[in-house]
Structure formats: C-alpha cells, structure tokens
C-alpha positions as CSV (number, residue, x, y, z in Angstrom):
1,M,-14.0,-72.1,29.1
2,I,-16.4,-74.0,26.8
3,V,-19.4,-72.4,28.5
4,L,-17.9,-69.0,28.3
5,R,-16.8,-69.4,24.6
6,S,-20.2,-70.8,23.8
7,V,-22.0,-67.8,25.3
8,L,-19.8,-65.3,23.6
9,F,-20.0,-67.1,20.2
10,N,-23.8,-67.3,20.4
11,L,-24.0,-63.6,21.2
12,V,-21.6,-62.6,18.4
13,F,-23.3,-65.0,16.0
14,Y,-26.7,-63.2,16.2
15,V,-25.2,-59.8,16.3
16,N,-23.3,-60.7,13.1
17,L,-26.5,-61.8,11.5
18,I,-28.4,-58.6,12.4
19,L,-25.5,-56.3,11.4
20,Q,-24.9,-58.0,8.1
21,M,-28.5,-57.9,7.2
22,V,-28.8,-54.2,8.0
23,V,-25.5,-53.2,6.4
24,F,-25.9,-55.2,3.2
25,T,-29.6,-54.6,2.8
26,P,-29.3,-51.7,0.3
27,A,-26.9,-53.7,-1.9
28,Y,-28.9,-56.9,-1.6
29,F,-32.1,-55.4,-2.9
30,L,-30.5,-53.3,-5.6
31,V,-28.5,-56.0,-7.4
32,S,-29.9,-59.0,-9.3
33,R,-31.3,-61.9,-7.3
34,K,-28.5,-64.3,-8.2
35,T,-25.8,-61.7,-7.5
36,A,-27.4,-61.0,-4.1
37,W,-26.3,-64.4,-3.0
38,F,-23.0,-62.8,-2.0
39,V,-24.7,-61.5,1.2
40,P,-25.8,-64.8,2.8
41,K,-22.7,-66.6,1.5
42,N,-20.5,-63.9,3.1
43,W,-22.5,-64.3,6.3
44,A,-21.9,-68.1,6.2
45,R,-18.1,-67.6,5.7
46,S,-17.9,-65.1,8.5
47,N,-19.7,-67.6,10.8
48,H,-17.1,-70.3,9.9
49,W,-14.3,-67.8,10.9
50,L,-16.1,-66.9,14.2
51,L,-16.6,-70.6,15.1
52,E,-13.0,-71.4,14.5
53,K,-11.5,-68.4,16.3
54,M,-14.0,-68.3,19.2
55,V,-14.8,-72.0,19.8
56,G,-12.0,-73.9,18.0
57,T,-14.3,-75.8,15.6
58,T,-13.1,-76.5,12.1
59,F,-14.3,-78.7,9.2
60,E,-13.3,-79.8,5.8
61,I,-15.3,-80.9,2.8
62,E,-14.7,-84.1,0.8
63,G,-16.2,-84.8,-2.6
64,L,-16.9,-81.4,-4.0
65,E,-16.3,-82.9,-7.4
66,N,-19.5,-84.9,-7.0
67,I,-21.7,-81.7,-7.1
68,P,-23.3,-81.4,-10.6
69,E,-23.2,-78.0,-12.3
70,S,-26.9,-77.4,-12.0
71,G,-30.4,-79.0,-11.6
72,Y,-30.2,-81.4,-8.7
73,I,-31.4,-82.0,-5.2
74,F,-28.9,-81.5,-2.4
75,A,-29.7,-83.9,0.5
76,P,-27.6,-83.4,3.6
77,K,-28.0,-84.9,7.0
78,H,-29.7,-82.5,9.4
79,Q,-28.4,-82.2,13.0
80,S,-28.1,-78.6,13.9
81,F,-28.6,-75.0,12.7
82,W,-25.1,-75.2,11.3
83,D,-26.5,-77.3,8.5
84,V,-28.9,-74.6,7.3
85,Y,-26.2,-72.1,6.2
86,A,-22.8,-73.7,6.3
87,L,-22.6,-75.2,2.8
88,L,-24.1,-72.2,1.0
89,P,-20.7,-70.9,-0.2
90,W,-20.1,-74.1,-2.2
91,L,-23.5,-74.1,-3.9
92,N,-24.4,-72.0,-7.0
93,D,-28.0,-70.9,-6.7
94,P,-29.9,-73.0,-4.1
95,F,-33.4,-72.7,-2.9
96,F,-35.4,-74.2,0.0
97,I,-39.0,-75.3,0.5
98,L,-39.9,-73.7,3.8
99,K,-42.8,-72.7,6.0
100,R,-44.8,-69.8,4.7
101,E,-44.7,-68.1,8.1
102,L,-40.9,-67.5,7.7
103,T,-41.6,-65.1,4.8
104,W,-43.6,-62.9,7.2
105,I,-40.6,-62.1,9.4
106,P,-39.5,-58.5,8.8
107,L,-36.3,-58.1,6.8
108,F,-35.5,-61.8,7.1
109,G,-38.7,-62.6,5.1
110,W,-37.8,-60.0,2.5
111,Y,-34.4,-61.8,2.0
112,I,-36.3,-65.1,1.5
113,R,-38.7,-63.6,-1.0
114,K,-35.8,-62.0,-2.9
115,Q,-34.2,-65.4,-3.5
116,R,-37.5,-67.0,-4.6
117,M,-37.6,-69.6,-1.9
118,V,-40.7,-71.8,-2.1
119,P,-43.1,-71.3,0.8
120,V,-45.6,-73.9,1.8
121,N,-48.9,-73.5,3.6
122,R,-49.1,-76.7,5.6
123,A,-52.7,-76.1,6.4
124,A,-53.7,-76.3,2.8
125,R,-52.4,-79.9,2.4
126,G,-53.0,-81.3,-1.1
127,R,-53.5,-78.1,-2.9
128,A,-50.4,-76.6,-1.2
129,M,-48.2,-79.5,-2.3
130,T,-49.4,-79.1,-5.9
131,E,-48.4,-75.4,-5.8
132,V,-45.1,-76.3,-4.2
133,M,-44.3,-78.8,-6.8
134,D,-45.1,-76.4,-9.6
135,R,-42.9,-73.8,-8.1
136,A,-40.1,-76.2,-7.5
137,K,-40.2,-77.4,-11.1
138,Q,-40.0,-73.7,-12.3
139,E,-36.9,-73.0,-10.1
140,M,-35.2,-76.3,-11.1
141,A,-35.9,-75.6,-14.8
142,S,-33.7,-72.4,-14.4
143,G,-30.8,-74.5,-13.2
144,R,-31.1,-74.1,-9.5
145,E,-30.5,-76.7,-6.8
146,L,-33.0,-77.7,-4.2
147,I,-31.8,-78.2,-0.6
148,I,-33.9,-80.7,1.3
149,Y,-33.2,-82.6,4.5
150,P,-34.4,-86.2,3.9
151,E,-35.2,-86.8,7.6
152,G,-37.2,-83.6,7.7
153,T,-36.1,-82.4,11.1
154,R,-32.9,-82.3,13.1
155,R,-31.8,-85.6,14.4
156,P,-29.1,-86.3,17.0
157,P,-25.8,-87.8,15.8
158,G,-26.0,-91.6,15.6
159,A,-29.8,-91.7,16.0
160,P,-31.5,-94.4,13.9
161,P,-32.4,-93.1,10.4
162,H,-35.9,-91.7,10.0
163,Y,-36.2,-90.7,6.3
164,K,-39.4,-89.1,5.1
165,Y,-40.9,-90.4,1.8
166,G,-41.3,-86.8,0.6
167,I,-37.9,-86.8,-0.9
168,A,-38.7,-89.8,-3.0
169,R,-41.8,-88.0,-4.3
170,L,-39.7,-85.0,-5.2
171,Y,-37.0,-87.1,-6.8
172,R,-39.7,-88.8,-8.9
173,D,-41.6,-85.7,-9.9
174,L,-38.6,-83.4,-10.5
175,N,-36.7,-86.1,-12.3
176,V,-33.3,-84.9,-11.3
177,P,-30.3,-86.5,-9.5
178,V,-29.9,-86.4,-5.8
179,V,-26.6,-85.6,-4.0
180,P,-26.4,-87.2,-0.5
181,V,-24.3,-85.5,2.1
182,A,-23.0,-87.1,5.3
183,M,-21.7,-85.1,8.2
184,H,-21.8,-84.8,12.0
185,P,-21.9,-81.1,12.9
186,G,-24.4,-82.0,15.7
187,L,-21.5,-83.3,17.7
188,F,-20.0,-79.8,17.9
189,W,-23.2,-77.7,17.6
190,P,-25.9,-79.8,19.3
191,R,-29.5,-79.2,18.6
192,R,-31.5,-77.4,21.3
193,K,-28.4,-76.6,23.3
194,F,-26.3,-73.4,23.5
195,L,-22.9,-75.2,24.0
196,R,-20.4,-75.3,21.1
197,F,-17.5,-77.7,21.3
198,P,-14.0,-77.4,19.8
199,G,-12.7,-80.0,17.3
200,H,-12.6,-81.0,13.7
201,F,-15.1,-82.9,11.5
202,K,-15.6,-83.8,7.8
203,V,-18.4,-83.1,5.4
204,R,-18.6,-85.9,2.8
205,V,-20.4,-85.1,-0.4
206,L,-21.3,-88.4,-2.0
207,P,-21.7,-89.3,-5.7
208,P,-25.1,-88.3,-7.1
209,I,-27.9,-90.9,-7.3
210,E,-29.0,-90.7,-10.9
211,A,-32.5,-89.7,-11.9
212,G,-35.1,-92.2,-13.1
213,L,-35.1,-94.9,-10.5
214,D,-38.2,-96.3,-8.9
215,P,-38.9,-94.1,-5.9
216,D,-38.7,-97.0,-3.4
217,E,-35.4,-98.1,-4.9
218,F,-34.1,-94.6,-4.8
219,L,-35.0,-94.1,-1.2
220,A,-33.4,-97.4,-0.2
221,R,-30.2,-96.4,-2.0
222,L,-30.2,-92.9,-0.4
223,I,-30.5,-94.4,3.1
224,E,-27.9,-97.0,2.4
225,V,-25.2,-94.7,1.0
226,T,-25.8,-91.8,3.4
227,E,-26.0,-94.0,6.6
228,T,-22.9,-96.0,5.6
229,A,-20.9,-92.8,5.1
230,S,-22.4,-91.4,8.3
231,D,-21.2,-94.4,10.3
232,E,-17.7,-94.1,8.9
233,L,-17.6,-90.4,9.7
234,L,-19.0,-91.0,13.2
235,I,-16.2,-93.5,14.0
236,E,-13.5,-91.2,12.5
237,T,-14.8,-88.1,14.3
238,A,-15.0,-89.8,17.7
239,R,-11.5,-91.2,17.2
240,N,-10.0,-87.9,16.2
241,N,-11.7,-85.9,18.9
242,P,-11.2,-88.0,22.1
243,H,-12.3,-85.2,24.4
244,L,-15.6,-84.6,22.7
245,P,-18.6,-85.3,24.9
246,L,-20.7,-87.7,22.8
247,P,-24.5,-87.7,23.1
248,P,-26.1,-91.0,24.1
249,T,-27.3,-91.7,20.5
250,A,-23.7,-91.5,19.2
251,K,-22.3,-93.7,22.0
252,Q,-25.0,-96.3,21.4
253,R,-24.3,-96.3,17.6
254,L,-20.6,-96.6,18.1
255,A,-21.1,-99.5,20.4
256,E,-23.3,-101.2,17.8
257,L,-20.7,-100.6,15.1
258,K,-17.9,-102.0,17.3
259,A,-20.0,-105.1,18.0
260,M,-20.3,-105.5,14.2
261,G,-16.5,-105.2,13.9
262,R,-16.6,-101.8,12.3
263,G,-15.6,-99.7,15.3
C-alpha cells in the first residue's frame, strides 16, 4: 500500500502543480507581487492536504512565536523537496538565492521573476556573489526574509552536519538575525526516492540568533542549537513512529545518542 500510495501521491502532486500554475497564472501576474504570494502558498497548503489524505503524513510547527516580523534569514535543515515549499504559508514575503537557470524554465521561471528571487550565475564566481549580495541587501531592506539552507544541499536524516560558511558571510554582510529551524521531513519524504511514508513529525522554529556576532562564533552557535534540536526531534520522531523505516544515517545517529545516554 505504501508503494501504491506513493505513486499516486507523486502523480497528483505534479498534476496539482501544473494545474494551479495554469489556472492561477492570470491572477498571479495581474495582482501586485506581494499579493501574488497567495498562489504558491495555496499550492503548499494543498500539498499538505494531499500528503495527509493520500499518504497519512502530518506535521506540526513549534516556535512560530520565534519568527521576527521582518528582515531576517530563515535557516531550516534541508532533507527533501518538502522543505522547499512546506513552510511558505507561515512566512510573510520570503525570497531565495537560486541558480540562474531556474529562471529560464517556461512559466515556472516567470513565477520566480515575479517574486524577485535572486538568481546567481555560478560561472561568474566573485562578480556574481557581489551582485547577489547587492540584490539580497535590496530585498532585505524592504522587509523581506531570506530562506537559505545552511548545509547547501539535501542531507539524509541523522547525517553528520556539513554546514557551509556561506551563511556566515551572509549573516555578517546583511547584519540581520538568523532563525534556525530543525525538522526531519526526510524520514517521510526521502531525498532521491519516490516512496512517501505515513506518520507524524514536528518542525521546531528556534529563537533567532541576534545580529552582530563574529561570523565564526555565529556559525558555531547555529550548528550547536540546530543540531541539538535535530537530535531531540530525531529521538522523538523515531519513538513516536515505530513502524517508520529509518535510513542508515538515522539509525547510526540514534545509536550514538543512546550511547551518550540521550536515546
């Protein structure tokens, strides 16, 4: 049943994406940029409903009171495609720094440009990063929030942390607080796999790390608070979902935590 439900969900997921983009395109491009956020946010909410009804996966969010009103970096763990869209309904006016090539995709790229996402030409290296930083400062000055994944790419649940120094540079240059977010959606929506597993998990929004710290001190604190919360949620999620097939990285981390008396 898990295989069948996963296949059906994946099919409906992409059909839902295409249909909503087509149906809402006239309204999306006629209204103001900020008002147009209702389209991707509505798509995210519909995906939550589909995942619950078709697969049996639910989640809850703790710590929403820790999200500032504006002007901050939102820094969640990154484990699956779920992370890319799932928290949009709880954010005001976010933006991403993303590959320039994504803006070339018909329709999807138009949506990206409408929301003033910040494209980066990776081949340009130094000059590109200067342009990206200038754009990011402009967007942040208007009260928006930057979503960035501190580890850069999707990591399996329980894997050793591999944070990139880029977020420390952004933290220093933008001079704004950073909101860490711990979660384990990758246990239910694994990266590079089509299977989707039923169960329940928590998203934990942690207190902001204030602006103005030394970048090295900031990065050390970000890793400490995020990974501590991630370990706590991994233990809790595994305990509350006993039939969930855990990836090797999660099993190994749970064994390490148990050996330390934390399991």
